[in-house]
C-alpha positions as CSV (number, residue, x, y, z in Angstrom):
1,X,-10.4,-12.3,-31.1
2,X,-9.3,-11.5,-27.5
3,X,-11.6,-9.1,-25.6
4,X,-8.5,-6.9,-25.1
5,X,-4.8,-7.0,-26.0
6,X,-1.6,-5.3,-25.0
7,X,0.6,-5.1,-28.0
8,X,4.3,-4.8,-27.1
9,X,6.7,-3.3,-29.6
10,X,10.0,-5.0,-28.6
11,X,12.0,-2.8,-31.0
12,X,10.8,0.2,-29.1
13,X,12.3,-1.3,-25.9
14,X,15.6,-2.0,-27.7
15,X,15.7,1.5,-29.1
16,X,14.9,3.1,-25.7
17,X,17.8,1.2,-24.1
18,X,20.2,2.3,-26.9
19,X,19.1,5.9,-26.3
20,X,19.7,5.5,-22.6
21,X,23.2,4.1,-23.3
22,X,24.0,7.1,-25.5
23,X,23.0,9.4,-22.6
24,X,24.9,7.5,-19.9
25,X,28.0,6.5,-21.9
26,X,29.5,3.1,-22.7
27,X,31.5,3.0,-19.5
28,X,28.4,2.7,-17.3
29,X,26.7,-0.6,-16.9
30,X,22.9,-0.8,-17.5
31,X,20.4,-2.7,-15.4
32,X,17.0,-3.4,-17.1
33,X,14.4,-3.4,-14.4
34,X,11.9,-6.1,-15.3
35,X,10.0,-6.5,-12.0
36,X,6.3,-6.9,-11.8
37,X,6.2,-8.8,-15.1
38,X,8.3,-6.0,-16.7
39,X,5.8,-3.4,-15.7
40,X,3.0,-5.4,-17.2
41,X,4.8,-5.9,-20.6
42,X,5.9,-9.5,-20.0
43,X,9.2,-10.2,-18.3
44,X,10.7,-12.9,-20.4
45,X,10.1,-11.3,-23.8
46,X,11.2,-7.9,-22.5
47,X,14.4,-9.4,-21.0
48,X,15.4,-10.9,-24.3
49,X,14.8,-7.7,-26.1
50,X,16.6,-5.8,-23.4
51,X,19.7,-7.9,-23.9
52,X,19.6,-7.0,-27.6
53,X,19.3,-3.4,-26.6
54,X,22.5,-3.5,-24.5
55,X,21.3,-4.3,-21.0
56,X,24.1,-5.9,-18.9
57,X,22.0,-7.2,-16.0
58,X,18.4,-7.4,-14.7
59,X,16.6,-6.1,-11.6
60,X,13.6,-7.9,-10.2
61,X,11.6,-7.5,-7.0
62,X,11.8,-11.0,-5.6
63,X,13.6,-14.3,-5.9
64,X,10.5,-15.9,-7.5
65,X,10.6,-13.4,-10.4
66,X,14.3,-14.1,-10.9
67,X,13.8,-17.9,-11.0
68,X,11.1,-17.4,-13.7
69,X,13.8,-15.7,-15.9
70,X,16.3,-18.4,-15.2
71,X,13.9,-21.1,-16.1
72,X,13.2,-19.2,-19.4
73,X,16.9,-19.4,-20.2
74,X,18.1,-16.0,-19.1
75,X,21.7,-16.5,-17.9
76,X,22.7,-12.8,-17.4
77,X,23.2,-11.4,-13.9
78,X,20.0,-10.8,-11.9
79,X,19.6,-8.8,-8.7
80,X,16.6,-9.3,-6.4
81,X,16.1,-5.7,-5.4
82,X,13.7,-6.5,-2.4
83,X,14.2,-8.3,0.8
84,X,14.7,-12.1,0.5
85,X,13.8,-14.5,3.3
86,X,16.1,-17.0,5.0
87,X,14.1,-19.8,3.2
88,X,15.2,-18.5,-0.1
89,X,19.0,-18.7,0.4
90,X,19.2,-22.1,-1.3
91,X,17.4,-20.8,-4.4
92,X,19.5,-17.7,-4.5
93,X,22.6,-19.9,-4.7
94,X,21.1,-22.6,-7.0
95,X,20.1,-20.0,-9.6
96,X,23.2,-17.8,-9.2
97,X,21.3,-14.7,-8.2
98,X,22.5,-11.6,-6.5
99,X,20.7,-10.7,-3.3
100,X,20.0,-7.4,-1.6
101,X,21.3,-7.4,1.9
102,X,20.6,-4.8,4.6
103,X,20.5,-6.9,7.8
104,X,23.1,-9.1,9.4
105,X,20.7,-12.0,10.3
106,X,20.0,-12.6,6.6
107,X,23.6,-12.1,5.6
108,X,24.7,-14.8,8.1
109,X,22.0,-17.2,6.8
110,X,23.2,-16.6,3.3
111,X,26.8,-17.1,4.4
112,X,26.0,-20.4,6.0
113,X,24.2,-21.7,2.9
114,X,27.1,-20.6,0.7
115,X,29.6,-22.3,3.0
116,X,27.5,-25.5,2.9
117,X,27.5,-25.5,-0.9
118,X,31.1,-24.4,-1.2
119,X,30.0,-21.4,-3.2
120,X,30.2,-17.6,-3.0
121,X,26.9,-15.7,-2.7
122,X,26.8,-12.4,-4.5
123,X,25.2,-9.5,-2.6
124,X,24.4,-5.8,-3.0
125,X,24.2,-3.8,0.1
126,X,21.2,-1.4,0.2
127,X,21.7,2.0,1.8
128,X,18.9,4.2,2.9
129,X,19.8,7.7,2.1
130,X,16.3,9.1,2.4
131,X,13.8,6.7,0.8
132,X,12.8,5.5,4.2
133,X,12.0,2.0,3.0
134,X,14.5,-0.8,3.3
135,X,18.2,-0.3,3.7
136,X,21.0,0.3,6.2
137,X,21.0,3.7,7.7
138,X,23.8,5.9,6.4
139,X,25.5,6.3,9.7
140,X,25.8,2.5,10.1
141,X,26.7,1.8,6.4
142,X,30.5,1.6,6.6
143,X,30.6,-0.7,9.6
144,X,27.9,-2.9,8.0
145,X,29.8,-3.3,4.8
146,X,32.9,-4.2,6.8
147,X,31.0,-6.8,8.8
148,X,29.4,-8.6,5.9
149,X,32.7,-8.4,3.9
150,X,34.2,-10.6,6.5
151,X,31.6,-13.4,6.3
152,X,32.7,-16.6,4.6
153,X,31.1,-17.2,1.2
154,X,29.8,-13.6,0.8
155,X,31.0,-11.6,-2.2
156,X,30.0,-8.0,-1.8
157,X,29.5,-7.2,-5.5
158,X,27.5,-4.0,-5.2
159,X,26.1,-1.2,-3.1
160,X,23.1,0.9,-4.0
161,X,20.6,3.5,-2.9
162,X,17.3,4.7,-4.2
163,X,15.8,8.2,-4.9
164,X,12.2,9.0,-3.9
165,X,12.0,12.3,-5.7
166,X,14.4,12.4,-8.7
167,X,11.5,13.2,-10.9
168,X,10.2,16.1,-8.8
169,X,10.7,19.8,-9.4
170,X,12.7,20.4,-6.1
171,X,16.2,19.0,-6.8
172,X,17.6,19.7,-3.3
173,X,16.8,16.4,-1.6
174,X,18.1,14.2,-4.5
175,X,21.3,16.3,-4.7
176,X,21.8,15.7,-1.0
177,X,21.3,12.0,-1.4
178,X,23.9,11.8,-4.2
179,X,26.3,13.8,-2.1
180,X,25.8,11.5,0.9
181,X,26.1,8.3,-1.1
182,X,29.2,9.5,-2.9
183,X,30.7,10.5,0.5
184,X,30.1,7.0,1.8
185,X,31.7,5.5,-1.3
186,X,34.8,7.6,-0.7
187,X,35.0,6.5,2.9
188,X,34.7,2.8,1.8
189,X,37.4,3.4,-0.9
190,X,39.8,4.7,1.7
191,X,39.3,1.5,3.8
192,X,39.5,-0.8,0.8
193,X,35.9,-1.8,1.1
194,X,34.2,-0.1,-1.8
195,X,32.2,-2.8,-3.8
196,X,32.8,-2.9,-7.6
197,X,29.3,-1.9,-8.5
198,X,27.8,1.3,-7.0
199,X,24.4,2.2,-8.4
200,X,21.7,4.8,-7.6
201,X,20.2,6.2,-10.7
202,X,16.5,5.3,-11.4
203,X,14.7,6.6,-14.5
204,X,14.3,10.2,-13.1
205,X,18.0,10.3,-12.2
206,X,19.1,8.9,-15.6
207,X,17.2,11.8,-17.2
208,X,18.4,14.6,-14.9
209,X,21.2,13.7,-12.6
210,X,24.3,12.5,-14.5
211,X,26.4,12.7,-11.4
212,X,24.4,9.8,-10.0
213,X,25.4,7.4,-12.8
214,X,28.3,5.9,-10.9
215,X,29.1,2.3,-12.1
216,X,25.6,1.3,-13.2
217,X,22.1,2.8,-13.8
218,X,18.8,1.1,-13.3
219,X,16.5,1.7,-16.3
220,X,12.9,1.2,-15.3
221,X,10.0,3.2,-16.6
222,X,12.0,5.0,-19.4
223,X,12.9,1.6,-20.9
224,X,9.2,1.1,-21.6
225,X,8.9,4.5,-23.2
226,X,7.2,6.6,-20.5
227,X,8.5,9.6,-18.6
228,X,8.1,9.3,-14.8
229,X,6.5,12.7,-14.3
230,X,5.8,16.1,-15.9
231,X,8.7,17.5,-13.9
232,X,11.3,15.1,-15.4
233,X,13.1,16.4,-18.4
234,X,12.8,14.9,-21.9
235,X,16.6,14.6,-22.2
236,X,16.3,11.2,-23.8
237,X,13.9,10.6,-26.8
238,X,12.0,7.4,-26.0
239,X,9.1,5.6,-27.7
240,X,6.1,4.0,-25.9
241,X,6.4,0.2,-26.2
242,X,2.8,-0.7,-25.3
243,X,-0.6,-0.2,-27.0
244,X,-3.7,-1.3,-25.0
245,X,-6.6,-2.0,-27.3
246,X,-10.0,-3.6,-27.6
247,X,-13.0,-3.4,-29.9
248,X,-16.7,-2.4,-29.9
249,X,-19.1,-5.3,-29.1
250,X,-22.4,-3.5,-29.0
251,X,-23.9,-0.2,-30.2
252,X,-27.3,1.3,-29.4
253,X,-29.1,4.6,-29.1
254,X,-30.6,5.9,-25.8
255,X,-33.0,8.7,-25.2
256,X,-32.6,11.9,-23.4
257,X,-32.6,11.4,-19.6
258,X,-31.7,7.7,-19.9
259,X,-29.0,6.6,-17.6
260,X,-25.9,4.5,-18.1
261,X,-24.1,2.0,-15.8
262,X,-24.0,1.6,-12.0
263,X,-25.2,4.4,-9.8
264,X,-26.8,6.1,-12.8
265,X,-24.0,8.7,-12.7
266,X,-24.5,9.5,-16.4
267,X,-27.8,10.8,-17.7
268,X,-28.1,11.6,-21.4
269,X,-28.7,15.2,-22.1
270,X,-29.9,14.3,-25.6
271,X,-30.3,11.2,-27.8
272,X,-27.0,9.5,-27.4
273,X,-25.3,6.7,-29.4
274,X,-23.6,4.4,-26.9
275,X,-20.9,1.8,-27.7
276,X,-19.9,-0.9,-25.2
277,X,-16.4,-2.3,-25.1
278,X,-15.4,-5.6,-23.3
279,X,-12.9,-4.0,-20.9
280,X,-13.2,-2.9,-17.3
281,X,-11.3,-2.3,-14.1
282,X,-10.5,-6.0,-13.8
283,X,-8.4,-5.6,-17.0
284,X,-6.7,-2.5,-15.6
285,X,-8.9,0.2,-17.1
286,X,-9.3,2.2,-13.9
287,X,-12.7,2.8,-12.4
288,X,-11.4,6.4,-11.8
289,X,-11.8,6.9,-15.5
290,X,-15.6,6.8,-15.1
291,X,-17.3,9.8,-16.8
292,X,-13.9,11.4,-17.5
293,X,-11.7,9.0,-19.6
294,X,-11.3,9.2,-23.3
295,X,-10.4,6.5,-25.8
296,X,-9.7,6.5,-29.6
297,X,-12.2,5.2,-32.1
298,X,-11.8,5.7,-35.9
299,X,-9.0,8.2,-35.1
300,X,-11.2,10.4,-32.9
301,X,-11.4,10.8,-29.1
302,X,-14.6,9.6,-27.6
303,X,-15.6,10.0,-23.9
304,X,-16.2,7.3,-21.4
305,X,-19.7,7.6,-19.9
306,X,-21.0,6.1,-16.7
307,X,-19.0,4.1,-14.3
308,X,-16.4,1.7,-15.6
309,X,-17.6,-1.8,-14.8
310,X,-15.5,-4.8,-13.9
311,X,-15.7,-6.2,-17.4
312,X,-17.3,-3.6,-19.6
313,X,-17.1,0.2,-20.3
314,X,-19.5,2.4,-22.2
315,X,-18.6,5.2,-24.7
316,X,-20.5,8.1,-26.2
317,X,-20.0,7.7,-29.9
318,X,-22.6,10.2,-31.0
319,X,-19.9,12.2,-32.9
320,X,-18.8,9.0,-34.7
321,X,-22.0,7.9,-36.4
322,X,-20.1,5.4,-38.5
323,X,-18.9,3.5,-35.4
324,X,-19.8,-0.2,-35.7
325,X,-19.4,-3.5,-33.8
326,X,-15.9,-4.8,-34.3
327,X,-14.3,-1.4,-34.6
328,X,-10.8,-1.2,-32.9
329,X,-10.7,1.0,-29.8
330,X,-7.4,2.3,-28.4
331,X,-7.3,2.7,-24.7
332,X,-3.6,3.7,-24.4
333,X,-1.7,4.4,-27.6
334,X,-2.2,6.1,-31.0
335,X,-4.7,5.9,-33.8
336,X,-4.6,8.1,-36.8
337,X,-3.3,11.5,-35.6
338,X,-4.6,11.1,-32.0
339,X,-2.8,9.7,-29.0
340,X,-3.9,8.8,-25.5
341,X,-0.6,8.2,-23.6
342,X,-0.1,6.3,-20.4
343,X,1.1,9.6,-19.0
344,X,-2.2,11.2,-20.0
345,X,-4.1,8.5,-18.1
346,X,-1.9,8.8,-15.0
347,X,-2.3,12.6,-15.0
348,X,-6.1,12.2,-15.3
349,X,-6.6,9.8,-12.4
350,X,-3.9,11.3,-10.1
351,X,-1.3,8.5,-10.2
352,X,2.0,7.5,-11.7
353,X,2.5,5.9,-15.2
354,X,4.0,2.8,-13.4
355,X,0.7,2.2,-11.7
356,X,-1.2,2.5,-15.0
357,X,1.0,0.0,-16.7
358,X,1.2,-2.5,-13.8
359,X,-2.6,-2.5,-13.5
360,X,-3.1,-4.2,-16.9
361,X,-4.5,-7.5,-16.0
362,X,-3.4,-11.1,-16.8
363,X,-6.5,-11.8,-18.8
364,X,-5.4,-9.1,-21.3
365,X,-3.6,-11.0,-24.1
366,X,0.0,-9.9,-24.7
367,X,1.0,-9.7,-28.4
368,X,4.6,-9.1,-29.3
369,X,6.0,-7.4,-32.3
370,X,9.6,-7.3,-33.4
371,X,10.8,-10.6,-31.8
């Protein structure tokens, strides 16, 4: 028995993508974002399920992630959303990847590699409309697209931008981004330079900004069954794909005033029944859940007591006297009539659901259902 497992319901991923498709319409292409090992779910298995669910293409962070998919037999289009290096131009071409471009130096290097191979390199131009991360500044975008379109061996397949606050209550900034990006597309259209695939909508925008759908949407967090924030609407019904679980390995009783774990931050106010589970922050169960988290045991919520350790965590099971070694413990997911969602955990520790999912460690066994 593994010390902890993440059980992935692939049918939930398929169903979530079908629900997204119903919202966006059949005329809009769908990118399944499987970067960071598919947000901790397992990129190859998720990619295969995503194709069944109607995904047209995949988004990854880096070339290395794309190559892993290719080596697993994924032949669909893949876009590396991050910056690629000059050293990766050969791999981009060898594996038929689309590259993000937002500087001329890299574009020329990719052009030279493409010319040497007698191939065309597919690129998507990244435009910074307010994310402030990578991307061509809006004022320089039209001339940049014109310049790289003239490079030999470069096929400008797409153009895209990203929203930093599409899941926030204030809609003004995102609306301005959409307006600016659409205005740029119109200018490029007038000059015969508009790429075939314009995309902007992330999960928050898919839920709440239909005017951002354009030619393609990028389904990230909502594909995995989580909403990006409390401010994002629930306009698409989605189902969580991941259950994070472990089991009780030890049970004992401690006396009043006995302490638990590092720093002695928990002192028993009464005789307390303590259960230990073999999961800690090295597995992705955050140390910020110390003395505040809750997990599910025999269909009931039980509190985390003391500091979460690297490999173990302690629970107060005084209210579950029947708890025994070997009992299943749900860290994220449902048991009986109770649920501890990834969103609950994110809210409790002041982070985003993406962070909670991506933190689940490699030593946690992934188990797939619905393959």
